[in-house]
N, C-alpha and C positions, 0 to 999 in steps of 0.2 A: 322794366322788371329789374329788380336788384340782383347783383351777382350772387348774393347769399341764397336767394330763392332758386336760382338755377343749380347751385351746388348742393343744396339740401337733399334732393332726391338721390344724388349719387352717393352721398355720405350714408343715407338710410339703406341704400342697396347694399353697400359694403357691410354695414352694421348687421343687416339681416343675414348676410352670408356667413359672417363670423359668429353670430349668435348660435347657430346650429352646427357650426364646424367643430370637428374633433381635431383638425389640423389645418395649418395654413403655412405655405411656403412662398417666399419671395424669390423671384428670378430676374436676372438681367437678360433680356431677349435680343440685345443689340447684335446685328450681324446675321441674323437668321434670314434665309431666303423665304419667299412667300410659300413655296412648296414645303419647306421644312416646317414653317409655322402651321400650315394647314394640316400636315401629318401629326404634329404634336397636339393640336387642338382636338383632332379626331380621336387620338389615343386617350386623351384625358376625358373627353366626353363619354366614351364607351366605358371608362372606369367609374363614371359618376362623379368626376371631379370638375368643379367650376374653375375656369381659367379665364381671366380677363386682365387687360391693361388698364390701370387707373393712374391718376395723377397722385404723386407722393402726398401732397397736402390732403387730398380726399381720404387717403388711407390713414394718414396721421390723425385726422379728425375722428374717423370711425373706430380706431383702436384705443382711443383714450379711455382709460378706466376699465379696460378689459384684460383678459389673460394674454391678449396678443400685443399688449403695449410694448414689450421688449423689442418688437420688430422695428420700432421707431428709429433705432440707431442705424438701420440699413436702408432707409428710404432716401437713397441718393441715386441719381441717374434714372434711366428708363427702368420701370418696375412693373412686372406682371405678378398677379396674385393668384395662387392656386389653392383652393380649399376643398375639403371633403367632409361631409357630414356622416359618412358611412364607414370608410376605411381610413384609419389613422395614418398608414404608411403609404397609401396610394399616390398622393401628390409627389412626395419625395422620391418614391421608387420609380415612377414613370419619368419624372423630370430628370432624375440622375441617369437612367438608362438611355433616354434620348440625348442627354448631354454628351454621352460617350460617342455617339454618331455625329452630332452637331457640336463641335467644340466651342462654338460661339455662345451657346447657352450656358450661363453661369448661375449656379445656385448661390443665393445671398445668405438666407437664414430661414428659420421657420420655428413654429410653435406646434408641438404635438402634445396633446392631452395636458395643456397648461404649462409645459416645460419648454423654455427657449433653447434653441440649438443654433450654433453659427454654421457656416457653410460646411466645415468638416464634420460637425455633428449630424447635419442633415444627410450627408453622404453615408454615415454609419446607419442612421434610421432607414435609409433607402435599401439597405441590405437585409432588413427584416422582411420575411415573406408576408403576404396578405393573409387576412383572417381565414379565408376559405382553404388556403394551402396549409396553414397551421392546423386547422381542424382536421383536414385529411390526413396529415402526418399522425395526429393524435389518435384518430380512429384506427389507422393502420397499425400503430403500435399497440393498441388495446386488442385489436382483432388477431394479431399474430400469435400470442400465447394460446388463445382459445383454439385456433386452427391446428396448432401443433398438438395440443392435448387430444383433439378429435382424431388426428392421424395415428397417434400412439394407441389410443383405445381401439381404433379400427384394426390396427396391426395385431393387437393382442387378441381381439375377437377372431380374426382370421387364423391366427396361429392355433388357437384352441379348437376351432372348427376342423382343422386338418388333423 
């Protein structure tokens, strides 16, 4: 069997991941212990993030002609790819937070919603809360004035009743 036939399924796997992905982040995982890697994978899996180590050449073939092509510049050394089809900031947020505990984990770069970010840019993206948290804050800010109005009306009604 030719080498191309062995590599083609891997390239297709990466292409399928990226086709549905809203974001992708490249990390250098060198120096992580098995326990750290297992904990990281568990956190990412619980958040719905796909995380896998691929050969740089396979990633390179898969990203050609896509919005993720700018990642090509950072495909050096050991590389893991984290993608998410549901939450744009989840891969960056989880990897950045984990990188604070495990300093060996290094963010390389990423693409979020079609925009390329270097390592520093991905760290900024990581500070953006997730969709659910943002929706919760929005609902809280909408609900607050209504609750205050209800309190004032209730106090007026009580004052007139006395």
